[in-house]
N, C-alpha and C positions, 0 to 999 in steps of 0.2 A: 610107538607112535603110528597112527593110521596114515596110510598113503592118501593124501588129500586129492580129491578129484571132484568135478561137478556132480551133483546129485541129479540123476536122470530117471531113476526107476524107484518104485516103492521099496525094493530090496536095498538100494543104495541109501534111501532115506532112513530105513530101519537100522541099518548098520551105523549110520551117522548119529542117530539118536542114542544108540547103545554106547558108542564111544563117548558121546557128550556126557552121558551119565557117569562114565568111568572117570573122566577128567574134570568134572564140574567144579571141584574145589581147587583147581590149579591156580597157582600164584601168577599174577601178571608179570610180564618181562621174563618168562621162562619159556622153554620149548613147548611144554604142555599148555601154558597160558596162551601162547600164540596159536597153537592148534585149536584150543577152545574158542578163541575169537573168530578164527577162520571158519570153523565148523558152524558156529552160530550164524554167521553170514550166509553160508551155503544152505543151511536148514531154513532160515528165514526166506531166502529167495525161492526155494522149492515150495514151501508152504503158501507163500503169496500167490504162486502160479496155480497150484493144484488144490488149495484149500482157502480160497478167498473169503473174506468176511465182509458181508454187506454192512452198509452204514445203518444205524438205527433209525427208526421212524422219528421224524423231527419232534412231534409232540411227546412221544415217549422219552426222548432225550431230555426235553425240558422238564418233564415230571421227575425223571431220575435225578437230574441236577438239582431240582428244587428239594428233593428228599435229602440229597447229600448235604445241602446247605441249610437244612431245616427251614426252608422257605414255605410260607403259606401262599394262598392265592392272592392275598393282599400284598405280599412282598413282590410277587410277580407283577401285579398291577402297578406298583411303584416303578418297576423297571421299564415296563412298556408304556407307562403313563396313562393307563386307562383301566379302571376296575371292570367295566362291562366287557371290554375286549379280552381281558385275561380269562374270564369265564368262557367266552365264545371260542377263544384259541384252545383252551384245555379240553373243551368238548368237541373240537374239530368242526365247529359251525362257522368259523371264520378263518381265512388263510392268513399266514404271517405276511406282513408287508416288509419291504426292504428296510424301512426305518426300524421296525421291530427286530428284524434279524440282526441289524447292526448293534442295537442295544443289548440283545441277548448274548451276542458274541462278546461284546465289550464287558458287560456286567457279570454274566454267568459263565463266560469262557467256554461256550459251546461252539465247536468249529462251524464256520459258515457253510462248509460243504454238507454238513448234516442238516442244517436248518433250511437250505434252499431246495431240498428234495420235495417232489410231489407227495402228497398224502391224501 
């Protein structure tokens, strides 16, 4: 069992990753299972501080979600209730309105914080 401590350096991080690999298949409710859970939290905290991931471009997020759902531009038009607006949105000629953001969040389950960004 590794001595658990905060991850403060890249060396600490690499050691934690190595140990995580060793105990990755640990069963829950065991000492190694608890260690795995705690290591995961420590690693996640370190990564969020030192390797932050930016939110995706709002329009690219819409296109990605449309692809996942097999949506066409016509399907998007039904969601935002305007065929011409759908084309303008996808080509970045028109900004998303609050109403569109609400509909896209509700129907396509794209997080609001992604859609409200400037683009």
